[in-house]
N, C-alpha and C positions, 0 to 999 in steps of 0.2 A: 186469431186475435192475439196481439202482443201485450203482455202484462207490463206494468210500470217497473217492477223490480228487474225485469229483463233488460230494460232500457237504461235504468239508472241504478247501478249497484251502489251499495253503501260505501262510504269513504274508506272504511276499514278494508273492504274487499279490493277497492282500487289500489290502495297502498300495497296490499299483499301481491297483487298482480304485477304492479310496476316496480316493486322493490323500493319505492320511495318512502322515506320517513321524514317527518318534520324534525329537524334537530332541536328546535326550541321546545318541543313537547317531549317530556320523558316517556319512554316506552311503557313503563309501568303506570297504570292509571291511579294506583294508590299513591304513588310518590307525586303525581301531578296534582293531587288535591291540595287546597289552600293550607290545611292544617300541617301537612308534611312539609310544604314549602316554607312555612314559618319556622318550623323546627330546623330545617336545613339552613335557613338564613342565620339563625342563632349560632350554628356551628361554623358557618363561614366567617362570622365576626369573632369567634372565640379564638384564644391563643393557647388554650390547654384543654385537656379532657374535662368533661362536665358530668355531673350527676343529674338525675331526673329532677330533683328539687331545685337545683340551680337553673335548669332550663325553664321550669315552671315560673320561677321568679323573672327570668329574662323575657318570657312571653307575657307576663302580667296576669297569669292565671293564679288560682289559689294554690297553696302548698299543702292542702289537706291530703290525707291518704288517698281519697277518691281521685284527686287531680294527678298526684304523682304516679299512682298505679296505672291510670289510663295513658299517661305519657310514656311510662316505662314499656307498656305493650307496643306503642308505636315505635319506640326506639328499638325494641327487639325485632320488629318487622324490618326496620331499616338495616339492622345488623345482619339479619338473615338474607337480605338482598345485596349485601356487601357494599352498601352505601356508607354505612358507619362501621366502626370496629369498636369492640369492647376491650380497652387497654388492660383494665383490671375489672374485677367484679364490681359492677355499678358505675364505672367510669367509661364514658363513651366519647369518641372523637370521630372526625371524618376519616374515611378510608383513604389510603394513599391511591392516587390515580394510577391506573394500569397503563403502561406505555402502549401506544398504538403500533401495530406491526407495519 
């Protein structure tokens, strides 16, 4: 008897077998979430590095400590993934795109 998983592997397995990735979908699931996409949209519209409180204002969220610290944690994750860079302590901007070989 053949089991269903043997006939129908998950999408992730198919992608790993074929080497095909969808260019519209970020490879990192965290970055693909709507909250991170909103943060990145603010940076795409910005002309200068921004602080967490400025980004909170741009997103229309509160600027209390709770809001800015939560956003700061997200910014640190994006910096760690080299999507953003920290120009100075607390000032964050988009990372320079790396040239394709």
